[in-house]
GUGUKE-214686 format. One line per field, with one value per residue: residue in three letters; x, y, z of N, C-alpha, C, O, CB in turn. Coordinates in Angstrom, 3 decimals. Glycine has a CB too. Layout:
<pts>
residuo	Ala  ...;
n_c1	X  ...;
n_c2	Y  ...;
n_c3	Z  ...;
ca_c1	X  ...;
ca_c2	Y  ...;
ca_c3	Z  ...;
c_c1	X  ...;
c_c2	Y  ...;
c_c3	Z  ...;
o_c1	X  ...;
o_c2	Y  ...;
o_c3	Z  ...;
cb_c1	X  ...;
cb_c2	Y  ...;
cb_c3	Z  ...;
</pts>
This chain:
<pts>
residuo	Met  Pro  Val  Val  Cys  Tyr  Leu  Val  Asp  Phe  Ile  Asn  Asn  Tyr  Pro  Phe  Phe  Met  Leu  Leu  Ile  Ser  Val  Phe  Lys  Ala  Ile  Ser  Ser  Ile  His  Asp  Gly  Asn  Ile  Leu  Leu  Lys  Lys  Leu  Lys  Met  Asn  Ile  Glu  Asn  Leu  Glu  Gly  Asn  Leu  Trp  Ile  Ala  Lys  Lys  Ile  Glu  Asp  Ser  Tyr  Val  Val  Ser  Ile  Lys  Asp  Gln  Ser  Ser  Leu  Lys  Asn  Ala  Phe  Thr  Asp  Phe  Leu  Asn  Ser  Gln  Gly  Ile  Ser  Glu  Gly  Lys  Ile  Thr  Gly  Met  Gly  Asn  Ile  Thr  Asp  Ile  Ile  Leu  Lys  Phe  Tyr  Asn  Pro  Ser  Asn  Lys  Val  Phe  Phe  Asp  Val  Met  Leu  Asn  Glu  Asn  Ala  Val  Ala  Ser  Glu  Val  Ser  Gly  Ser  Phe  Ser  Lys  Ser  Arg  Glu  Glu  Leu  Ile  Phe  Asn  Leu  Glu  Ile  Ile  Leu  Glu  Arg  Glu  Asn  His  Ser  Thr  Leu  Thr  Gly  Gly  Leu  Val  Asp  Ala  Arg  Ile  Ser  Gly  Ser  Asn  Thr  Phe  Phe  Leu  Phe  Pro  Ile  Lys  Ser  Glu  Ile  Ile  Lys  Thr  Glu  Asn  Phe  Asn  Ala  Asn;
n_c1	-10.702  -9.344  -11.065  -9.436  -9.919  -10.130  -10.887  -9.418  -7.553  -8.680  -10.861  -8.921  -8.006  -9.695  -11.526  -13.955  -15.114  -13.579  -14.334  -16.060  -13.938  -13.903  -15.801  -14.573  -12.982  -13.759  -14.317  -13.680  -13.054  -13.074  -15.116  -15.707  -18.083  -19.032  -19.250  -17.776  -17.799  -16.393  -17.587  -18.300  -16.685  -17.270  -16.049  -18.260  -19.583  -21.821  -21.871  -22.814  -23.708  -23.560  -24.634  -24.443  -24.863  -23.144  -21.529  -19.386  -17.241  -15.058  -11.980  -13.296  -16.112  -19.353  -21.169  -24.248  -25.282  -27.139  -30.346  -30.666  -28.329  -25.109  -22.241  -20.052  -19.444  -20.349  -18.407  -16.148  -16.831  -17.710  -14.989  -12.892  -14.010  -13.848  -11.150  -9.652  -7.317  -6.531  -7.321  -9.602  -12.964  -16.366  -19.598  -23.264  -26.625  -29.170  -29.149  -28.707  -28.539  -26.017  -22.178  -20.263  -17.121  -14.845  -12.022  -10.739  -9.151  -8.463  -7.778  -6.472  -8.199  -9.685  -12.911  -16.065  -19.471  -22.585  -25.623  -28.945  -30.618  -32.173  -30.861  -29.373  -26.732  -25.329  -22.667  -20.308  -16.620  -13.454  -10.855  -9.201  -7.713  -5.291  -3.608  -1.888  -3.613  -6.312  -9.072  -9.016  -10.620  -11.074  -12.616  -14.643  -17.813  -20.643  -23.694  -26.912  -29.540  -32.705  -33.861  -32.872  -30.060  -26.371  -24.394  -20.813  -18.701  -15.894  -16.675  -17.296  -18.603  -22.615  -25.105  -27.444  -30.503  -32.610  -32.336  -29.311  -25.743  -22.250  -19.126  -15.995  -12.840  -10.282  -6.975  -4.246  -1.621  1.906  3.119  5.676  8.243  10.177  13.146  14.352  14.017  15.692  15.260  17.078;
n_c2	-23.603  -20.802  -19.697  -18.608  -16.189  -15.741  -14.287  -11.421  -10.562  -10.215  -8.230  -5.998  -5.523  -4.166  -1.191  -0.991  -2.175  -1.238  0.015  -1.961  -3.002  -1.464  -3.230  -5.369  -4.914  -4.795  -7.195  -9.562  -11.978  -15.262  -18.180  -21.513  -21.308  -19.171  -15.691  -12.942  -9.774  -6.900  -3.655  -1.639  1.434  3.962  6.875  9.000  11.306  13.706  15.500  18.527  19.990  22.517  21.143  18.702  15.962  14.153  11.667  11.014  8.407  7.087  7.271  7.391  8.075  8.368  9.474  11.523  12.404  15.676  16.071  16.803  18.437  18.253  16.120  16.259  18.971  18.685  16.954  17.502  20.254  18.870  17.617  20.011  20.931  19.453  19.058  17.101  15.584  13.466  10.084  7.506  6.656  5.003  4.324  4.218  5.128  7.137  8.852  12.095  13.520  12.582  12.778  11.302  10.002  8.752  6.486  6.222  3.875  3.780  6.368  7.669  9.580  11.044  11.287  13.138  11.476  13.142  11.732  12.610  11.524  9.270  7.362  4.515  4.306  1.957  1.300  3.571  3.806  4.430  6.998  10.478  13.224  15.967  18.543  20.851  22.463  22.162  19.381  16.497  13.827  10.743  8.178  5.990  3.849  2.063  1.923  1.301  1.592  3.023  1.597  -1.262  -1.977  -2.078  0.200  1.480  3.623  6.293  8.861  11.914  13.810  14.436  14.683  14.556  12.293  11.240  8.629  8.105  7.399  7.527  6.253  7.228  6.871  8.727  9.231  8.993  10.600  11.990  14.312  14.810  16.786  16.169  17.954  18.122  15.571  12.425  9.337  7.481;
n_c3	38.190  36.342  32.943  29.947  28.166  24.176  22.799  23.631  22.172  19.794  20.021  20.682  18.478  16.635  16.430  16.737  18.957  21.117  23.006  24.305  25.969  28.416  29.779  30.157  31.741  34.012  35.292  37.272  37.650  36.260  37.178  37.926  35.400  36.802  36.301  38.248  38.737  39.852  40.977  38.689  37.540  36.019  33.999  32.852  30.720  30.022  26.826  24.685  21.380  19.048  16.491  17.246  19.509  22.326  24.373  26.377  27.120  29.106  27.631  24.963  22.558  22.002  19.591  18.277  15.450  15.094  13.375  9.451  9.225  8.205  8.125  7.859  8.811  11.432  12.672  12.564  14.002  16.426  16.870  17.099  19.319  21.375  21.158  19.793  17.498  15.742  15.270  15.323  13.296  13.707  12.552  11.794  9.647  9.278  5.912  3.504  0.685  -0.376  -1.198  -2.521  -3.440  -5.907  -7.468  -10.687  -12.399  -15.002  -16.084  -13.831  -11.989  -9.879  -9.037  -7.721  -7.041  -6.487  -4.595  -4.510  -2.776  -0.338  1.780  3.825  6.036  6.226  6.798  8.354  8.228  9.269  9.209  10.829  10.735  11.605  9.625  9.071  10.510  9.660  9.821  8.401  6.575  6.022  4.964  4.452  2.938  3.364  1.241  1.693  -0.298  -1.392  -3.251  -3.193  -3.675  -3.222  -2.579  -2.201  -1.669  -1.026  1.434  1.318  1.929  3.666  4.810  7.705  8.100  10.223  12.201  13.787  15.163  16.099  16.826  18.434  18.245  20.089  19.149  20.848  20.282  18.925  16.583  15.442  13.771  10.751  9.826  6.468  5.750  4.570  2.814  2.584;
ca_c1	-9.569  -9.782  -10.806  -8.725  -10.599  -8.974  -11.532  -9.492  -6.402  -9.430  -11.091  -7.899  -7.118  -10.992  -11.927  -15.784  -15.166  -12.683  -15.382  -16.332  -12.699  -14.175  -16.177  -13.793  -11.784  -14.333  -14.433  -12.210  -12.030  -14.263  -14.585  -16.526  -19.053  -20.145  -18.696  -17.941  -17.584  -16.482  -18.341  -17.923  -16.795  -16.688  -15.999  -19.081  -19.659  -22.903  -21.683  -23.510  -22.963  -25.076  -24.901  -24.382  -24.985  -22.288  -21.418  -17.820  -17.419  -13.598  -11.543  -14.207  -17.252  -20.872  -21.775  -25.371  -25.355  -28.224  -30.813  -30.089  -26.506  -23.605  -21.866  -18.444  -19.232  -21.043  -17.710  -15.268  -17.268  -17.125  -13.440  -12.657  -15.208  -13.019  -9.308  -8.736  -6.934  -6.879  -8.764  -10.848  -14.346  -17.033  -20.945  -24.240  -27.208  -29.916  -28.909  -29.608  -27.777  -24.298  -21.208  -19.257  -15.524  -14.519  -10.865  -10.663  -7.941  -7.969  -7.140  -6.106  -8.510  -10.239  -14.091  -17.017  -20.824  -23.607  -26.809  -29.717  -31.688  -31.999  -30.065  -28.922  -25.391  -25.068  -21.232  -18.870  -15.597  -12.059  -9.737  -9.364  -6.221  -5.183  -2.728  -1.913  -4.879  -7.506  -8.954  -8.842  -11.265  -10.693  -13.757  -15.356  -18.959  -21.662  -25.051  -28.069  -30.403  -33.854  -33.757  -31.947  -29.263  -25.559  -22.708  -19.272  -17.235  -15.320  -17.952  -17.110  -19.956  -23.936  -26.278  -27.957  -31.667  -33.113  -31.440  -27.420  -24.437  -20.973  -17.927  -14.844  -11.825  -9.199  -5.687  -3.038  -0.098  2.734  3.492  7.241  8.530  11.671  13.967  15.747  13.939  16.069  15.333  18.180;
ca_c2	-23.133  -19.565  -19.695  -17.963  -15.582  -15.575  -13.009  -10.526  -9.913  -9.593  -7.215  -5.140  -5.231  -3.484  0.200  -0.720  -3.123  -0.656  0.920  -2.762  -2.952  -1.557  -3.882  -6.706  -4.559  -4.891  -8.806  -10.399  -13.864  -16.864  -19.467  -22.581  -20.655  -18.189  -14.506  -12.198  -8.291  -5.875  -2.585  -0.546  3.018  4.541  8.166  9.391  12.931  13.931  16.971  18.877  21.098  23.194  20.086  17.123  15.482  12.731  10.575  10.637  6.843  7.259  8.216  6.870  8.913  8.350  11.008  11.473  13.920  16.541  15.846  17.766  18.452  18.081  14.317  16.597  19.946  18.198  16.361  18.993  21.046  17.668  17.406  21.006  21.467  18.431  19.230  15.769  15.766  12.255  9.044  6.768  6.873  3.776  4.289  3.977  6.082  7.467  10.024  12.232  14.737  12.189  13.123  10.091  9.852  7.402  6.927  6.287  3.566  3.982  7.947  7.886  10.780  11.615  12.026  13.484  11.492  13.638  11.313  13.212  10.170  8.837  5.567  3.811  3.927  0.751  1.507  4.476  3.856  5.577  7.811  11.956  13.768  17.505  18.719  22.304  23.407  21.316  18.286  15.267  13.141  9.642  7.401  4.306  4.282  1.387  2.443  0.599  2.354  2.602  0.497  -2.502  -1.880  -1.675  0.952  1.806  4.295  7.426  9.629  13.298  14.604  13.668  15.285  13.250  12.624  10.418  8.402  7.992  6.759  7.217  5.795  8.096  6.671  9.492  8.362  10.199  10.585  13.474  14.771  14.696  17.612  16.407  18.827  17.143  13.910  11.572  8.183  6.925;
ca_c3	37.112  35.921  31.469  29.296  26.662  23.119  21.908  23.908  21.011  18.642  20.348  20.986  17.700  16.056  17.440  17.541  20.380  22.180  24.016  25.242  26.896  29.737  30.442  30.363  32.948  35.235  35.559  38.348  37.504  35.608  37.830  37.072  34.577  37.518  36.406  39.239  38.639  40.442  41.273  37.907  37.648  35.027  34.055  31.926  30.742  28.520  26.462  23.779  21.104  17.819  15.866  17.864  21.455  22.548  25.533  26.212  28.543  29.724  26.345  23.692  22.669  21.485  18.972  17.612  14.518  15.190  11.991  8.766  9.842  7.577  8.733  7.791  9.705  12.983  13.195  12.752  15.002  17.538  17.327  17.813  20.793  22.452  21.119  19.194  16.171  15.421  15.538  14.116  13.385  12.904  12.678  11.661  10.320  7.791  5.152  2.407  -0.276  -0.271  -1.513  -2.661  -4.147  -6.204  -8.230  -11.761  -12.540  -15.793  -16.035  -12.589  -11.437  -8.374  -8.893  -6.832  -7.374  -5.369  -4.727  -3.946  -2.444  0.784  2.040  4.751  5.793  6.635  7.974  7.427  9.374  8.848  9.980  10.638  11.733  11.373  9.237  8.881  11.686  9.020  10.044  6.978  7.100  5.216  5.444  3.499  3.205  2.672  1.596  1.426  -0.425  -1.310  -4.599  -2.642  -4.074  -2.141  -3.056  -1.754  -1.598  -0.577  2.110  0.779  3.024  3.406  5.839  8.518  8.141  10.994  13.511  13.609  16.198  15.612  17.659  17.959  18.846  19.712  19.107  21.622  19.605  18.544  15.454  14.836  11.928  10.676  8.178  5.639  5.590  3.750  2.649  1.853;
c_c1	-10.195  -10.372  -10.365  -9.491  -9.891  -9.899  -10.769  -8.231  -7.665  -10.075  -10.322  -7.721  -8.382  -11.467  -13.213  -15.921  -14.219  -13.694  -15.601  -15.192  -12.715  -14.612  -15.894  -12.720  -12.460  -14.361  -13.659  -12.056  -13.723  -13.876  -15.941  -18.037  -19.758  -19.089  -18.830  -17.213  -17.886  -17.683  -17.785  -17.783  -16.062  -16.741  -16.564  -19.868  -20.321  -22.207  -23.404  -23.289  -24.009  -25.314  -24.580  -24.595  -23.890  -22.491  -20.004  -17.583  -15.523  -12.570  -12.069  -15.614  -18.444  -21.351  -23.044  -25.349  -27.066  -29.291  -30.966  -28.723  -25.642  -22.757  -20.343  -18.420  -19.999  -19.592  -16.456  -15.600  -17.071  -15.674  -12.828  -13.092  -13.984  -11.319  -8.772  -8.795  -6.457  -7.468  -9.270  -12.430  -15.153  -18.580  -21.528  -25.034  -27.992  -29.066  -29.232  -28.323  -26.020  -23.724  -20.572  -17.713  -14.825  -12.979  -11.324  -9.610  -7.720  -7.464  -6.418  -6.053  -9.453  -11.768  -15.104  -18.410  -21.499  -24.790  -27.958  -31.103  -31.352  -31.452  -29.897  -27.223  -25.060  -23.764  -20.672  -18.098  -14.683  -11.446  -9.873  -8.485  -6.638  -3.951  -2.782  -3.470  -6.170  -7.592  -9.422  -9.684  -10.908  -11.802  -14.330  -16.787  -19.912  -23.127  -25.899  -28.928  -32.008  -34.568  -33.022  -30.751  -28.114  -24.333  -21.741  -19.106  -16.653  -16.374  -16.724  -17.819  -21.686  -24.417  -27.195  -29.705  -32.148  -31.984  -29.823  -26.763  -23.120  -20.416  -17.244  -13.961  -10.275  -7.819  -4.630  -1.531  0.330  3.352  4.921  7.806  9.575  12.185  14.580  15.777  14.786  15.723  16.189  18.793;
c_c2	-22.049  -20.399  -18.281  -17.244  -14.787  -14.446  -11.334  -9.722  -9.737  -8.114  -5.706  -4.300  -4.113  -2.153  -0.239  -1.662  -2.256  0.014  -0.435  -3.120  -2.468  -2.168  -5.294  -6.383  -4.990  -6.473  -9.269  -11.165  -14.696  -17.656  -20.577  -22.061  -20.045  -16.705  -13.667  -10.996  -7.793  -4.387  -1.864  0.871  3.582  6.067  8.598  10.692  13.021  15.574  17.058  19.843  21.634  22.006  18.967  17.065  13.929  12.743  10.546  9.258  7.023  7.678  7.818  7.763  8.433  9.274  10.330  13.147  14.437  16.202  16.887  18.394  17.841  16.763  15.713  18.272  19.613  17.495  17.179  19.663  19.867  18.109  18.585  21.413  20.466  18.110  18.098  16.422  14.929  11.498  8.094  6.771  5.795  4.382  3.677  5.101  6.581  8.871  10.502  13.150  14.299  12.708  11.563  10.241  8.628  7.561  5.865  5.236  4.295  5.529  8.625  9.511  10.261  11.596  11.895  12.536  12.340  12.574  12.160  12.301  10.264  7.411  5.674  3.921  2.709  0.584  2.281  4.166  4.588  6.483  9.386  12.097  15.046  17.501  20.143  23.050  23.146  20.062  17.610  14.622  11.883  8.779  7.132  4.646  3.328  1.771  1.709  1.658  1.902  1.546  -1.279  -2.888  -1.591  -0.453  1.460  2.486  5.436  8.291  11.163  14.153  14.157  14.592  14.316  13.754  11.338  10.088  7.910  7.607  6.515  7.023  7.146  7.399  7.649  8.804  9.401  9.742  12.241  13.303  15.180  15.346  17.406  17.313  18.210  16.016  13.454  10.181  7.393  5.996;
c_c3	36.307  33.931  30.730  27.857  26.036  22.323  22.248  22.819  20.053  18.804  20.840  19.327  16.477  16.770  17.704  18.979  21.535  22.993  24.946  26.404  28.332  30.557  31.070  31.583  33.828  35.798  36.118  37.894  37.038  35.945  37.303  36.991  34.895  36.744  37.685  39.055  39.552  39.987  39.824  38.031  36.736  34.553  33.065  31.842  29.632  27.976  24.825  23.008  19.782  17.311  16.253  19.411  20.987  24.392  25.344  27.592  28.008  28.694  25.225  23.728  21.499  20.897  18.452  16.742  14.666  13.420  11.041  8.598  8.706  8.323  8.563  9.155  11.116  13.554  13.442  13.795  16.586  18.001  17.877  18.767  22.007  22.277  20.728  17.943  15.758  15.720  15.113  14.704  12.950  13.585  11.762  11.221  9.107  7.304  4.279  1.894  0.237  -1.241  -1.598  -3.351  -4.550  -7.308  -9.483  -12.279  -14.253  -16.798  -15.156  -11.860  -10.568  -9.134  -7.835  -7.260  -6.173  -5.802  -4.000  -3.932  -0.674  1.081  3.418  5.081  6.870  8.030  7.559  8.559  8.323  9.483  10.242  11.019  11.069  10.606  8.659  9.433  10.888  9.343  8.709  7.466  6.034  5.574  4.543  4.043  2.577  2.767  0.783  0.772  -1.073  -2.616  -4.003  -3.146  -2.681  -2.878  -2.101  -1.912  -0.400  0.416  2.045  2.003  2.939  4.876  6.766  8.405  8.790  12.107  12.804  14.674  15.538  16.699  17.558  19.024  19.177  20.168  19.687  21.002  19.252  17.554  15.500  13.867  11.898  9.563  7.568  5.785  4.472  3.657  2.586  2.980;
o_c1	-11.260  -10.048  -10.853  -9.551  -9.269  -9.505  -11.104  -8.089  -7.456  -9.923  -10.868  -7.457  -7.877  -11.820  -13.706  -16.832  -14.180  -13.169  -15.420  -15.504  -11.942  -14.315  -16.454  -11.946  -11.863  -14.448  -12.638  -10.911  -14.897  -12.811  -16.846  -18.924  -20.828  -17.899  -19.936  -15.991  -18.948  -18.353  -16.618  -18.669  -14.851  -17.838  -15.822  -20.647  -19.918  -22.117  -24.280  -22.693  -25.123  -26.415  -24.413  -24.497  -23.835  -23.143  -19.467  -17.808  -15.008  -12.185  -11.285  -16.131  -18.229  -22.039  -23.153  -25.378  -28.023  -28.634  -31.370  -28.323  -25.771  -23.002  -19.709  -17.602  -20.165  -19.491  -15.940  -14.736  -16.387  -15.293  -12.251  -12.561  -13.514  -10.552  -7.625  -9.561  -5.532  -8.365  -9.190  -12.925  -14.877  -18.728  -21.008  -24.785  -27.501  -28.516  -30.111  -27.336  -25.162  -24.381  -20.502  -17.787  -14.354  -12.812  -12.081  -8.795  -6.911  -6.943  -5.855  -5.160  -9.917  -11.579  -15.173  -18.644  -21.046  -25.045  -27.786  -32.121  -30.613  -31.802  -30.184  -26.489  -24.640  -23.719  -20.295  -18.569  -14.879  -11.790  -10.944  -8.054  -7.619  -3.171  -3.650  -4.169  -7.164  -6.571  -10.204  -9.790  -10.330  -11.893  -14.615  -17.076  -20.159  -23.753  -25.783  -29.012  -32.400  -35.647  -32.834  -30.384  -28.446  -23.534  -22.220  -19.404  -16.925  -17.356  -15.643  -17.354  -21.950  -23.676  -27.584  -30.168  -32.151  -31.145  -29.463  -27.650  -22.858  -20.957  -17.667  -14.173  -9.245  -7.595  -4.256  -0.713  -0.359  4.110  4.991  8.007  10.334  11.619  15.523  16.767  14.656  15.956  15.764  19.793;
o_c2	-22.175  -21.568  -17.167  -17.774  -13.787  -13.862  -10.312  -8.501  -8.738  -7.144  -4.671  -3.132  -3.405  -2.336  0.034  -1.658  -2.628  0.739  -0.315  -3.458  -2.811  -2.104  -6.012  -7.140  -5.691  -6.610  -9.521  -11.419  -14.637  -18.181  -20.358  -22.170  -19.826  -17.020  -13.648  -11.063  -7.848  -4.243  -1.488  1.528  3.725  6.529  8.766  11.086  12.671  16.565  16.335  20.786  21.136  21.592  18.117  17.957  13.139  13.377  10.126  9.406  7.056  8.803  7.852  8.095  8.216  10.060  9.128  14.324  13.710  16.156  17.956  18.791  16.627  16.795  15.829  18.488  20.579  17.416  17.386  19.772  20.142  18.690  18.487  22.420  20.808  17.359  17.819  17.228  15.342  11.784  8.152  6.840  5.411  4.776  2.866  6.161  6.451  9.695  9.876  13.418  14.974  13.142  10.830  11.313  7.742  8.628  4.909  5.954  5.181  5.584  9.707  10.258  9.122  12.128  10.897  13.018  12.259  12.414  12.353  12.294  11.001  6.438  6.655  3.536  2.725  0.180  2.147  4.186  5.077  6.595  9.739  11.232  15.320  16.569  20.502  23.897  23.770  19.377  18.223  14.604  12.316  8.664  7.979  5.325  3.512  1.933  1.480  2.709  0.742  0.953  -2.235  -4.061  -1.151  -0.756  1.903  2.487  5.413  8.365  11.293  15.002  13.446  14.970  13.257  14.888  10.330  10.796  7.523  7.372  5.644  7.488  8.056  7.320  7.331  8.099  10.419  8.855  13.262  12.345  16.396  14.649  18.021  17.360  17.607  15.299  14.046  9.660  6.240  5.318;
o_c3	35.704  33.716  30.920  26.748  26.396  21.314  21.649  22.752  19.364  18.062  21.221  19.041  15.606  17.935  18.799  19.806  22.708  23.838  26.158  27.546  29.227  31.750  31.898  32.170  34.645  37.019  35.479  37.521  37.402  35.621  36.498  37.838  34.326  36.770  38.225  39.188  40.172  38.964  39.939  38.579  36.568  34.865  32.097  32.710  28.523  28.701  24.350  23.528  19.625  17.674  15.379  20.254  20.044  25.221  24.319  28.793  26.890  29.011  24.277  24.795  20.307  21.548  18.210  17.102  14.398  12.380  11.498  7.504  8.543  9.529  9.612  10.050  11.862  14.779  14.540  14.664  17.572  19.017  18.960  19.236  23.092  22.880  21.076  17.414  15.059  16.513  13.886  15.829  11.813  14.742  10.996  11.797  7.986  8.035  3.687  2.579  0.805  -2.187  -0.611  -3.952  -3.837  -7.899  -9.315  -12.858  -14.527  -17.912  -15.320  -11.461  -10.602  -10.228  -7.117  -8.368  -5.031  -6.995  -2.796  -4.623  -0.021  0.413  4.105  4.170  8.027  9.192  6.394  9.696  7.211  10.659  9.749  11.782  10.377  10.804  7.863  8.877  11.260  9.293  7.982  8.693  5.037  6.797  3.697  5.028  1.385  3.814  -0.421  1.407  -1.199  -2.645  -4.756  -3.079  -1.581  -3.763  -1.057  -3.106  0.800  -0.323  2.620  2.763  1.969  5.783  6.274  8.524  8.083  12.663  11.692  15.495  14.708  17.703  16.845  20.234  18.581  21.151  19.105  21.246  19.255  17.403  15.672  12.872  12.648  8.471  8.082  5.928  3.401  4.747  2.510  2.745;
cb_c1	-9.049  -8.073  -12.112  -7.640  -11.844  -8.436  -13.433  -9.517  -4.823  -10.557  -11.642  -6.437  -6.228  -12.204  -11.933  -17.418  -14.350  -11.488  -17.147  -16.756  -11.767  -14.520  -16.852  -12.942  -11.222  -15.742  -14.465  -12.160  -10.973  -14.532  -14.367  -16.483  -19.636  -20.286  -19.141  -17.654  -18.117  -15.099  -18.042  -18.509  -16.376  -17.052  -14.906  -19.805  -18.292  -25.259  -19.260  -24.377  -21.207  -24.758  -24.581  -22.830  -27.537  -20.162  -22.259  -16.624  -18.883  -13.070  -10.095  -14.614  -16.716  -21.759  -20.725  -26.693  -24.882  -27.391  -31.959  -30.655  -26.147  -22.652  -22.160  -17.879  -19.673  -22.695  -17.657  -15.420  -19.043  -16.968  -12.509  -12.671  -17.789  -13.773  -8.487  -9.383  -6.284  -6.406  -9.716  -10.450  -14.697  -16.372  -21.459  -24.515  -26.243  -31.922  -28.213  -31.362  -28.413  -23.822  -20.698  -20.019  -14.526  -16.062  -9.168  -10.511  -7.743  -8.557  -7.957  -4.842  -8.951  -9.491  -14.682  -17.209  -21.403  -24.114  -26.748  -29.710  -31.064  -33.052  -28.245  -29.391  -24.399  -24.684  -20.139  -18.900  -14.992  -12.244  -8.446  -10.277  -4.196  -5.101  -2.462  -1.636  -4.641  -7.511  -9.574  -7.403  -12.636  -9.243  -14.580  -14.642  -19.084  -21.568  -25.270  -28.693  -29.704  -34.492  -32.317  -32.557  -29.577  -24.817  -22.833  -18.280  -17.138  -14.854  -18.708  -17.878  -20.034  -23.908  -27.355  -27.152  -32.224  -33.624  -32.274  -26.592  -24.800  -20.298  -16.987  -15.014  -11.706  -9.382  -5.258  -2.937  -0.119  3.765  2.652  7.531  8.364  12.357  15.006  17.150  12.399  17.089  14.946  19.236;
cb_c2	-24.376  -18.048  -20.192  -18.871  -14.798  -17.195  -12.921  -10.608  -11.137  -10.542  -7.667  -6.127  -6.876  -4.516  1.922  -1.525  -4.951  0.362  1.728  -3.830  -2.138  -1.073  -3.735  -7.214  -3.034  -4.258  -9.629  -10.945  -14.907  -17.433  -19.247  -24.182  -21.132  -18.371  -13.865  -12.828  -7.620  -5.660  -1.826  -0.602  3.625  3.854  8.655  8.525  13.862  14.124  17.215  18.982  20.695  24.499  20.146  16.389  14.841  12.863  9.002  12.449  4.341  5.883  8.289  5.029  10.505  8.217  11.970  11.117  13.568  18.394  15.291  18.462  17.273  19.660  11.963  17.164  21.253  16.758  15.300  20.050  21.615  15.963  16.980  21.662  20.414  16.871  19.533  13.971  16.597  11.806  9.404  4.808  7.971  1.762  5.363  3.420  7.074  7.842  10.167  12.905  16.877  10.678  14.231  9.044  10.341  6.606  6.702  7.528  1.806  3.203  8.783  7.249  11.887  13.536  11.874  15.152  9.964  15.522  10.027  14.496  8.181  9.035  5.104  2.521  5.259  0.059  0.475  6.522  2.253  6.406  7.653  12.780  13.051  18.499  17.740  22.547  25.558  21.256  17.999  14.268  13.723  9.043  7.865  2.146  5.611  0.150  3.954  -0.066  3.236  3.842  1.445  -3.653  -1.066  -3.228  2.313  1.439  5.060  8.211  8.801  13.533  16.468  11.529  16.066  13.099  13.079  9.295  6.936  9.378  5.232  8.113  4.401  9.925  5.682  10.889  7.769  10.014  9.536  14.068  15.761  13.594  19.310  15.106  19.955  17.328  13.343  11.654  8.034  8.096;
cb_c3	36.048  36.120  30.819  29.117  26.711  22.099  22.415  25.346  20.273  18.313  20.927  21.643  17.126  16.159  16.724  16.194  20.067  21.652  23.143  24.558  26.296  29.972  30.063  28.838  33.317  35.098  34.650  39.785  40.030  34.146  39.846  37.821  34.015  39.909  35.411  40.333  37.767  40.382  42.889  37.175  38.916  34.184  34.183  31.888  30.731  29.089  25.654  24.118  20.752  16.251  14.930  17.575  22.396  21.838  25.398  26.578  27.930  30.379  26.031  23.852  22.464  22.331  17.527  18.800  12.420  15.450  12.021  9.023  11.463  7.886  7.265  5.450  9.055  12.857  12.593  11.661  14.505  16.753  16.150  17.395  20.656  22.301  22.577  19.228  15.879  15.339  15.428  13.793  12.702  13.422  12.775  12.574  11.092  7.984  4.906  2.646  0.343  -0.338  -0.636  -3.545  -3.253  -7.017  -7.388  -12.005  -12.248  -16.084  -16.072  -12.618  -12.347  -7.623  -9.911  -6.903  -7.550  -5.474  -4.328  -4.528  -3.421  1.268  1.218  4.373  5.951  5.221  8.287  6.955  10.184  7.938  9.185  11.093  11.416  12.761  8.593  7.167  11.881  7.652  11.238  6.573  7.359  5.467  6.283  4.211  2.818  3.034  1.400  2.694  -1.088  -1.088  -6.051  -2.714  -5.123  -1.418  -3.918  -1.994  -2.953  -1.845  4.221  -0.854  2.539  3.390  4.937  10.523  6.850  10.192  14.682  13.313  16.839  14.792  17.061  18.029  18.250  20.300  17.454  23.779  17.939  19.479  15.082  14.385  11.435  10.516  8.178  5.989  5.263  3.814  2.048  1.226;
</pts>
């Protein structure tokens, strides 16, 4: 009797696990505790740019930014070279020269803070989209600082300082421009 896996709905709802879906496609059946796998044939391509190296697996990417490169510049270069205009990013790595954006609810103003220190980005996640031919990033970050404190905020930019890995998931969609849109 086949076993039903209830984790599939959970996995489909979180972009980090989208890459694992290809592995689940390889499962032909689960019977009596034995997993029978079909031969896995995936489209894998190695890519390299001036600021990054990447591996394309099916429709997703695993990207590593080269040391001392700006995250924003490297992501912009990668996305432009691959013709990707919108999607999701998640990842982690060692960074320095960090620029974070915060919101002050008292005076309703955004402000930037620059941290000239080394930190571990234990989680970077968010989205990107193209507006008027410019990529716009909406990334949140959790930083683990050298003094053992944790800081979270909106990531404006940072410089890579060692190891890092990011997963990019393009969203295939089409933007339809509507003139004279009326919300009524």
